[in-house]
C-alpha positions in Angstrom: -59.0 -35.2 6.3 -58.5 -32.0 4.2 -57.8 -32.4 1.0 -55.0 -30.3 1.1 -53.0 -32.3 3.8 -53.2 -35.3 1.2 -51.7 -33.4 -1.5 -48.3 -32.3 -1.2 -47.4 -29.2 -2.0 -45.4 -28.6 -5.2 -42.3 -26.3 -5.3 -43.3 -22.5 -6.1 -40.9 -21.3 -8.8 -39.9 -18.0 -7.7 -37.2 -16.3 -10.1 -36.6 -13.4 -7.3 -35.3 -15.9 -5.1 -33.3 -17.5 -7.9 -32.0 -14.1 -9.0 -31.0 -13.1 -5.7 -29.3 -16.7 -5.0 -27.3 -15.8 -8.3 -26.4 -12.4 -7.0 -25.2 -13.3 -3.6 -23.1 -15.9 -5.4 -21.6 -13.4 -7.6 -21.2 -11.0 -5.0 -18.8 -14.0 -3.0 -17.0 -14.5 -6.2 -16.0 -10.8 -6.5 -15.1 -10.5 -3.0 -13.2 -13.2 -3.2 -11.2 -12.2 -6.3 -10.6 -8.6 -4.7 -9.3 -10.4 -1.8 -6.7 -12.4 -4.1 -5.7 -9.0 -5.8 -5.2 -7.1 -2.3 -3.1 -10.0 -1.2 -1.0 -10.2 -4.0 -0.3 -6.3 -3.9 0.1 -6.8 0.1 2.6 -9.5 -0.8 4.6 -7.4 -3.5 4.8 -4.2 -1.4 5.9 -6.3 1.8 8.8 -7.6 -0.6 9.6 -4.3 -1.4 9.7 -3.0 1.9 11.8 -5.8 3.3 14.3 -5.5 0.3 14.5 -1.6 1.1 15.1 -2.1 4.6 17.7 -4.5 4.3 19.8 -2.3 1.6 19.2 0.7 4.4 20.6 -1.6 6.8 23.4 -2.4 4.5 24.2 1.1 3.7 23.9 2.2 7.5 26.5 -0.5 8.4 28.8 0.3 5.4 28.5 4.3 6.8 29.4 3.1 10.1 32.3 1.1 9.0 33.7 3.8 6.8 33.2 6.4 9.5 35.3 4.0 12.3 38.3 4.2 9.7 38.8 7.5 9.5 
């Protein structure tokens, strides 16, 4: 039996691999943070749009009602 087969391999310390792993985790975190910011902006803009659409509809209804009474 060869000696290398009997001795378990020790894990090789690979600082480059650890750095890539940290970079990947940081990239995922950055992506998730950016997504939360975009989602918050989208929700705010949607609320503004719906408010404006409701106000416009109310104004149109008021104009039609006023026009009909003349």
